[in-house]
C-alpha positions as CSV (number, residue, x, y, z in Angstrom):
1,X,-108.6,126.2,-139.6
2,X,-109.9,123.8,-137.0
3,X,-109.4,120.9,-139.4
4,X,-105.8,121.8,-140.1
5,X,-105.1,122.1,-136.4
6,X,-106.6,118.7,-135.7
7,X,-104.7,117.2,-138.7
8,X,-101.4,118.2,-137.0
9,X,-102.4,117.2,-133.5
10,X,-104.3,113.9,-133.8
11,X,-103.8,110.5,-135.6
12,X,-104.5,111.4,-139.2
13,X,-105.9,108.0,-140.2
14,X,-108.4,108.0,-137.4
15,X,-109.4,111.6,-138.2
16,X,-109.9,110.8,-141.9
17,X,-112.0,107.7,-140.9
18,X,-114.1,109.8,-138.6
19,X,-114.8,112.4,-141.2
20,X,-115.8,109.8,-143.8
21,X,-118.2,108.1,-141.5
22,X,-119.6,111.5,-140.5
23,X,-120.2,112.6,-144.1
24,X,-121.6,109.2,-145.1
25,X,-124.1,109.2,-142.2
26,X,-125.4,112.7,-143.0
27,X,-125.5,112.0,-146.7
28,X,-128.0,109.2,-146.0
29,X,-130.0,111.6,-143.9
30,X,-130.0,114.0,-146.9
31,X,-131.2,111.1,-149.1
32,X,-134.1,110.5,-146.7
33,X,-134.9,114.2,-146.6
34,X,-135.3,114.5,-150.4
35,X,-137.3,111.3,-150.7
36,X,-140.6,112.2,-152.4
37,X,-139.0,115.2,-154.2
38,X,-139.9,117.9,-151.7
39,X,-137.7,119.3,-149.0
40,X,-137.7,122.5,-147.0
41,X,-134.9,124.8,-148.1
42,X,-133.7,125.5,-144.6
43,X,-133.3,121.8,-144.0
44,X,-131.4,121.3,-147.2
45,X,-129.0,124.1,-146.4
46,X,-128.5,122.8,-142.9
47,X,-127.7,119.2,-144.0
48,X,-125.3,120.4,-146.7
49,X,-123.6,122.6,-144.0
50,X,-123.2,119.7,-141.6
51,X,-121.8,117.5,-144.4
52,X,-119.4,120.4,-145.2
53,X,-118.1,120.4,-141.7
54,X,-116.8,116.9,-142.3
55,X,-115.2,118.0,-145.6
56,X,-113.6,121.0,-143.9
57,X,-111.7,118.6,-141.6
58,X,-111.1,116.0,-144.3
59,X,-109.6,118.3,-146.9
60,X,-106.6,119.7,-145.0
61,X,-106.0,116.3,-143.3
62,X,-105.9,114.5,-146.7
63,X,-103.7,117.1,-148.2
64,X,-101.3,116.7,-145.2
65,X,-101.3,112.9,-145.5
66,X,-100.7,112.6,-149.3
67,X,-97.0,113.6,-149.3
68,X,-96.2,111.3,-146.3
69,X,-97.9,108.3,-148.1
70,X,-96.1,108.9,-151.4
71,X,-92.7,110.1,-150.1
72,X,-91.0,113.4,-150.9
73,X,-89.4,111.9,-154.0
74,X,-92.9,111.2,-155.4
75,X,-94.5,114.4,-154.2
76,X,-95.1,116.0,-157.5
77,X,-96.4,112.9,-159.2
78,X,-98.8,112.2,-156.3
79,X,-100.2,115.7,-156.2
80,X,-100.6,115.6,-160.0
81,X,-102.4,112.2,-159.9
82,X,-104.6,113.3,-157.0
83,X,-105.6,116.5,-158.9
84,X,-106.3,114.5,-162.0
85,X,-108.7,112.1,-160.3
86,X,-110.4,115.0,-158.6
87,X,-111.1,116.6,-162.0
88,X,-112.1,113.3,-163.5
89,X,-114.7,112.9,-160.8
90,X,-116.1,116.4,-161.6
91,X,-116.9,115.0,-165.1
92,X,-118.0,111.5,-164.2
93,X,-119.8,112.4,-161.0
94,X,-122.4,114.8,-162.5
95,X,-122.9,112.6,-165.5
96,X,-123.6,109.6,-163.3
97,X,-125.7,111.7,-161.0
98,X,-127.8,112.9,-163.9
99,X,-128.5,109.3,-165.1
100,X,-129.5,108.2,-161.6
101,X,-131.7,111.2,-161.1
102,X,-133.6,110.7,-164.2
103,X,-134.0,106.9,-163.6
104,X,-134.5,106.8,-159.8
105,X,-134.9,110.3,-158.4
106,X,-132.7,112.6,-156.3
107,X,-132.7,110.3,-153.3
108,X,-131.0,107.5,-155.2
109,X,-128.2,109.9,-156.1
110,X,-127.4,110.6,-152.4
111,X,-127.8,106.9,-151.5
112,X,-125.1,106.0,-154.0
113,X,-123.0,109.0,-152.8
114,X,-123.3,107.7,-149.2
115,X,-122.3,104.1,-150.3
116,X,-119.2,105.5,-152.1
117,X,-117.7,106.4,-148.7
118,X,-117.3,102.7,-148.1
119,X,-114.5,102.5,-150.6
120,X,-112.7,105.5,-149.0
121,X,-113.0,103.9,-145.6
122,X,-111.7,100.6,-147.0
123,X,-108.7,102.4,-148.5
124,X,-107.9,104.2,-145.3
125,X,-108.0,100.9,-143.3
126,X,-105.6,99.1,-145.6
127,X,-103.2,101.9,-146.3
128,X,-99.9,102.0,-144.4
129,X,-99.6,105.4,-142.7
130,X,-96.0,106.4,-141.7
131,X,-95.5,108.1,-138.4
132,X,-95.1,111.8,-138.6
133,X,-94.2,114.4,-135.9
134,X,-97.2,116.0,-134.2
135,X,-97.7,119.5,-133.2
136,X,-96.5,120.4,-129.7
137,X,-99.2,120.7,-127.1
138,X,-100.1,124.2,-126.1
139,X,-102.9,126.7,-125.8
140,X,-105.7,126.2,-128.2
141,X,-105.5,129.7,-129.7
142,X,-101.8,129.3,-130.2
143,X,-102.3,126.1,-132.1
144,X,-105.1,127.5,-134.2
145,X,-103.1,130.5,-135.3
146,X,-99.8,128.6,-135.8
147,X,-100.5,128.3,-139.6
148,X,-100.9,132.1,-139.9
149,X,-97.7,132.7,-138.0
150,X,-95.8,130.2,-140.2
151,X,-97.2,131.9,-143.4
152,X,-96.2,135.3,-142.0
153,X,-92.6,134.1,-141.5
154,X,-92.2,132.5,-144.9
155,X,-92.6,134.8,-147.9
156,X,-92.6,131.9,-150.4
157,X,-95.7,130.3,-148.8
158,X,-97.4,133.7,-148.1
159,X,-97.0,134.8,-151.7
160,X,-98.2,131.5,-153.0
161,X,-101.3,131.6,-150.9
162,X,-101.9,135.3,-151.8
163,X,-101.5,134.5,-155.5
164,X,-104.0,131.6,-155.2
165,X,-106.5,133.8,-153.4
166,X,-106.3,136.5,-156.0
167,X,-106.5,134.0,-158.8
168,X,-109.6,132.3,-157.4
169,X,-111.3,135.6,-156.5
170,X,-110.8,137.5,-159.7
171,X,-110.1,134.9,-162.4
172,X,-112.4,131.9,-161.6
173,X,-115.9,133.4,-161.5
174,X,-116.4,132.0,-165.0
175,X,-116.7,128.5,-163.5
176,X,-119.7,129.3,-161.4
177,X,-121.1,131.6,-164.2
178,X,-120.5,129.0,-166.9
179,X,-124.3,128.5,-167.5
180,X,-124.7,132.3,-167.9
181,X,-121.8,132.5,-170.3
182,X,-123.1,129.5,-172.3
183,X,-126.6,130.9,-172.7
184,X,-125.9,134.6,-173.2
185,X,-122.7,134.5,-175.3
186,X,-122.6,131.1,-176.9
187,X,-126.3,130.3,-177.4
188,X,-126.0,127.0,-175.6
189,X,-129.0,126.1,-173.3
190,X,-127.7,125.4,-169.8
191,X,-130.1,122.5,-169.5
192,X,-129.0,120.9,-172.8
193,X,-126.7,118.0,-173.7
194,X,-124.5,120.5,-175.4
195,X,-123.9,122.3,-172.1
196,X,-123.1,119.0,-170.4
197,X,-120.5,118.3,-173.1
198,X,-119.1,121.8,-172.6
199,X,-118.7,121.3,-168.9
200,X,-117.2,117.8,-169.4
201,X,-114.8,119.3,-171.9
202,X,-113.7,121.8,-169.3
203,X,-113.3,119.1,-166.6
204,X,-111.3,116.9,-169.0
205,X,-109.0,119.7,-169.8
206,X,-108.5,120.4,-166.1
207,X,-107.6,116.7,-165.5
208,X,-105.1,116.9,-168.3
209,X,-103.5,120.0,-167.0
210,X,-103.0,118.4,-163.6
211,X,-101.5,115.3,-165.2
212,X,-99.2,117.5,-167.3
213,X,-97.6,119.1,-164.2
214,X,-96.6,115.7,-162.8
215,X,-95.2,114.3,-166.1
216,X,-94.1,116.6,-169.0
217,X,-93.6,119.7,-166.8
218,X,-92.1,117.8,-163.8
219,X,-88.5,119.0,-164.4
220,X,-89.5,122.6,-164.9
221,X,-89.3,124.9,-161.9
222,X,-92.8,125.5,-160.5
223,X,-92.6,129.3,-160.4
224,X,-91.8,129.2,-164.2
225,X,-94.8,126.8,-164.8
226,X,-97.1,129.1,-162.9
227,X,-96.0,132.1,-164.8
228,X,-96.4,130.4,-168.1
229,X,-99.7,128.8,-167.5
230,X,-101.2,132.0,-166.0
231,X,-100.2,133.9,-169.1
232,X,-101.7,131.2,-171.3
233,X,-104.8,131.2,-169.1
234,X,-105.2,135.0,-169.5
235,X,-105.0,134.8,-173.3
236,X,-107.4,131.8,-173.5
237,X,-109.9,133.4,-171.1
238,X,-109.8,136.6,-173.2
239,X,-110.6,134.5,-176.3
240,X,-113.5,132.8,-174.4
241,X,-114.9,136.2,-173.4
242,X,-114.9,137.3,-177.1
243,X,-116.5,134.1,-178.5
244,X,-120.1,134.2,-179.7
245,X,-120.2,130.8,-181.5
246,X,-120.7,127.5,-179.7
247,X,-118.4,125.3,-182.0
248,X,-115.0,126.9,-181.2
249,X,-116.0,127.2,-177.5
250,X,-115.4,123.5,-177.0
251,X,-111.7,123.3,-177.8
252,X,-111.2,126.7,-176.1
253,X,-112.9,125.5,-173.0
254,X,-110.7,122.4,-173.0
255,X,-107.6,124.5,-173.2
256,X,-108.9,126.9,-170.5
257,X,-109.4,124.0,-168.2
258,X,-106.0,122.6,-169.0
259,X,-104.0,125.8,-168.1
260,X,-106.3,126.7,-165.2
261,X,-105.6,123.5,-163.3
262,X,-102.0,123.2,-164.4
263,X,-101.6,126.6,-162.6
264,X,-103.3,125.4,-159.5
265,X,-101.5,122.1,-159.4
266,X,-98.1,123.7,-159.9
267,X,-98.8,126.2,-157.2
268,X,-99.9,123.5,-154.8
269,X,-96.8,121.5,-155.5
270,X,-94.7,124.5,-154.9
271,X,-96.3,125.0,-151.5
272,X,-96.2,121.4,-150.5
273,X,-92.5,121.1,-151.3
274,X,-91.6,123.8,-148.9
275,X,-93.4,122.8,-145.7
276,X,-92.7,120.3,-143.0
277,X,-95.0,117.4,-142.1
278,X,-95.7,118.6,-138.6
279,X,-97.3,121.9,-139.8
280,X,-98.6,120.6,-143.1
281,X,-102.2,120.3,-142.0
282,X,-102.5,123.9,-140.8
283,X,-100.8,125.3,-144.0
284,X,-103.1,123.1,-146.2
285,X,-106.1,124.5,-144.3
286,X,-105.1,128.0,-145.4
287,X,-104.6,126.6,-149.0
288,X,-108.1,125.1,-149.0
289,X,-109.5,128.5,-147.9
290,X,-107.5,130.4,-150.5
291,X,-108.6,128.1,-153.3
292,X,-112.0,126.5,-152.5
293,X,-113.1,129.2,-150.1
294,X,-112.5,132.1,-152.5
295,X,-114.4,130.6,-155.5
296,X,-117.9,130.8,-153.8
297,X,-117.1,134.4,-152.7
298,X,-116.0,135.3,-156.3
299,X,-119.4,134.0,-157.6
300,X,-121.3,136.1,-155.0
301,X,-119.5,139.2,-156.2
302,X,-119.7,138.2,-159.9
303,X,-123.5,137.9,-160.0
304,X,-124.4,141.5,-159.2
305,X,-121.5,142.7,-161.4
306,X,-122.8,140.7,-164.4
307,X,-126.2,142.2,-163.8
308,X,-124.8,145.7,-163.9
309,X,-122.4,145.1,-166.8
310,X,-122.2,141.8,-168.6
311,X,-120.7,138.3,-168.3
312,X,-118.2,139.2,-170.9
313,X,-116.9,142.1,-168.7
314,X,-116.4,139.8,-165.7
315,X,-114.6,137.1,-167.8
316,X,-112.4,139.7,-169.5
317,X,-111.6,141.2,-166.1
318,X,-110.4,137.8,-165.0
319,X,-108.2,137.6,-168.1
320,X,-106.5,140.9,-167.3
321,X,-105.9,140.0,-163.6
322,X,-104.5,136.6,-164.7
323,X,-102.1,138.3,-167.0
324,X,-100.9,140.7,-164.2
325,X,-100.5,137.8,-161.8
326,X,-98.6,135.8,-164.4
327,X,-95.9,138.5,-164.6
328,X,-95.4,139.0,-160.9
329,X,-92.2,137.6,-159.5
330,X,-93.5,137.0,-156.0
331,X,-92.9,133.2,-156.2
332,X,-89.3,133.5,-157.3
333,X,-86.9,130.6,-157.1
334,X,-86.5,129.2,-153.6
335,X,-84.1,126.6,-152.1
336,X,-85.5,123.2,-151.3
337,X,-86.1,122.6,-147.6
338,X,-83.5,120.8,-145.7
339,X,-84.3,117.3,-144.4
């Protein structure tokens, strides 16, 4: 919430630069802390939390900047491309990290991570940022709650955020519980190469789904895309819950990833298309919370539920909820915002 408010009140380029320098600096501290292979748990948690503070400001700010850099006519393509590279990094990053960890140790992984911020800082310095209206000055509390007020006044945005929150909370625990699913249902060791390929297959599918929204599905109304991909996700997640053999799990996991992130990208595009630049940061802060914030909560809830029932039950429940969400008409067609 604070990050979204800052994104609408301050110079976004300077804010992005500050967050990247902050995260890079603390990543190097983290690298130093894990040198030797032993680190106190409280220190590890504290350092990750401090790095996360920078990301909490960066995420809504970057989401607010992207449409202004690309222009409204390229909004869908830019969101699709950004989502694609994000999912590609989820495949390439862990693979690269694993190689570095085996060869040089955990500290080297974080050193390379810290150095990678140099490229982001360089891109921010050379990019041309258009001027956008800034939020009017006022009481701090009023500015912090402006995003909530806007969402309350606009059913389309409110329903989109609610749909994303429910989707993340009930349908996405399988992502965090993928090692459990692989070991108990599919007979794949979570520390094996086979599991690494399974996760990479899921990430590749997610990247493909994001790209699909900005290309093949670009002319299709986004509420229709969300409804169709949610329905397909429900069916595929149900199939995944029923599988007990590793071989068919790979293509199914690819398709699950594809429709999962096609849904998310289409919903994000739907929201971004219907908000103005001066409030974009605060609305994107709520989007970040509804998506990224709900997934960890869903895993906290899924763990005890799996212990009481089974991982199959949790995944199947996600399929049922996804099917119900897919047939809601809360998004409905909405007119494009006036310039």
